[in-house]
N, C-alpha and C positions, 0 to 999 in steps of 0.2 A: 581461408577458413572464416566463416561468419560466427559472430558471437551469439549468445543466447541471453534471454532476459528472465528475471524473476521479479514478480511484483509481490511485495508484502502488503496485503490489503486488510482493511478493517476500519471500524469507526475511530474517530479521534480519541487518542489516549489508550488504545489497545496495545501499544508497544511496537508499532511499525518501524520507527526509526531505530530503536534499540535492537530489535531482532534483525532488521535489515542490515545494520552495520556488522553485526555478528555473522550473519549469513554471507555477506560480501567477503569478509575476512576468511571465513571457513572455505569458501569456494574460489578465492583468489580473483574476485570480480570487483569492478568499480561500483561504488555506492552513490546513489542519487536520492536525496530527500525531495520528494515531489513538492513539499511545502515551499522549497526554495525557488520553485518555478512558477509559483502563483504570481499574477500581476499585482501591483500595489493596490489596485482597486478591490481585488478579492480579499487581500489581507485586511484592509481597512474595514471592509464590510463585516468580516468575521470578528475582528477586534471590537466592533461596535455592538456585537451580539446578534447580527442578522445572518441567518443561514444563506448559503449560496444557492443559486438556482441552477438548473441545467444549463441555461445560457451563460451564466458566470463560469461554469466549469468547462464549457466547450473548448475555448482557446487554451486553457490550462492542460486539458487532456491531450490536445493536439501537440502542444509543446513537449509533453512527456514522451508521446509517441515518436516525435521527430528526434529527440535526444537518443532514445533507445535505438531507433532505426539507423541513425548515423554511426553510433558506437558499434552496434552489431555488424554493420557493413564493413567497419574497420577492423573486425575480428575481436572486438572487445566485448566481453560478457558483462552484464550489468545487473545489479539488484536495486530496485526502486521501491521506496516507501511511498505508497499512494493509496488513498482510501478506496478507490474503485468500487464505490457503494452500489451502483446499479449495473445490471447486466449490460445495458447499452453503453455504459462507460467502459466496461471491460472489452466490448466489441471494438471500440475506438482504439484501445491500447493493443489489442492482439492483431489488428489488421496487418498481415504480412510479417509478423514478428514471431520468432520461435520463443514461446513464452510459457511460463508456469506461474500460476497464482498461488500464493500461500495465504489463506484467509485466517487471520487471528480472531477466533470467535470467543466472545465473552458476553455476559449479560450486563445490563445497565449498572447493577451493583458493583460487579467486579471492575468494569471499566471506569466507573465513577471514582472508585478508590484510587486507581492508577492515575486518572486525570487530576484528581485532587492533589496528588503528590508531585505532579509535574510543575516545573517552574520555568518562567521565561518564554512561554509560548503564546502566540497571539490568539489562539483559539480558546475562548472562555468555556468553562465547564457548563455554563448555561445552555450551550448549543449541543450538548451530548444527546438530548432527547431528539433533536431534529436529525442527527446522524442516524440514530436507530430507526426513525420514521422513514428515512430515505433508503436505508439498507435493504437490498435484495440479496439474500444469501445465495451463493453459487448454486445453480440448479444441477441436477444429476447429469444433464446433457453437457455441462461445461466440464469436460473431461480433463481440461488443463488446470483445474482448480483442486487444491488440497486444503481441507479444513484442519486447523490445529487449535485445539482449545487452549485458551490462556490459563495457565495455572501458575507454575513457577518457572522463571527464566532458565535455569540450568536444565530442567526436565524438557522444556520446550525445545531448546537447542539440540539436545540429543535426539529427540523425536524428529526434528526437522532434518538433521544430518542424515538419519536413516532414510527418510522420505526422499531427500534429494538424490541419494545414491540409487534408490529404486527407480528414480526418474532420469537417470543418466547424467546427473550433474556432479 
């Protein structure tokens, strides 16, 4: 039996790690924080306030895809926190993987407040605007994507639980 993958996506500070850990626990899946798979050069670039380029993200996305593929092949389902900002990034991630994307949608004001409260992360709040500029919200044709507005965490999790059940998780 092969595993399945859920990507919790959205801009930095939207709650991907918090929601991802809760979803992994809810579904009995392994959790991977995509930030942990960034090469040191990417982390240093973001820490210095420089947005990543598509080239910077290429190897990182491939590494996430490889981790999901290997775990799924071993029968392990996984929840991954990964920004997956552009449609082409999501294409790299979904290549041959049984996947569902949960897009945590918020506006710059909402996410800015969450990002401002976060501590100990390498991504400075000053890069939030670049995240929104890079963001391509899932298109209607991306039928493996579910949009979840960020409001309050308990409400989100109950909504996500219902959506996952509807999608066979």
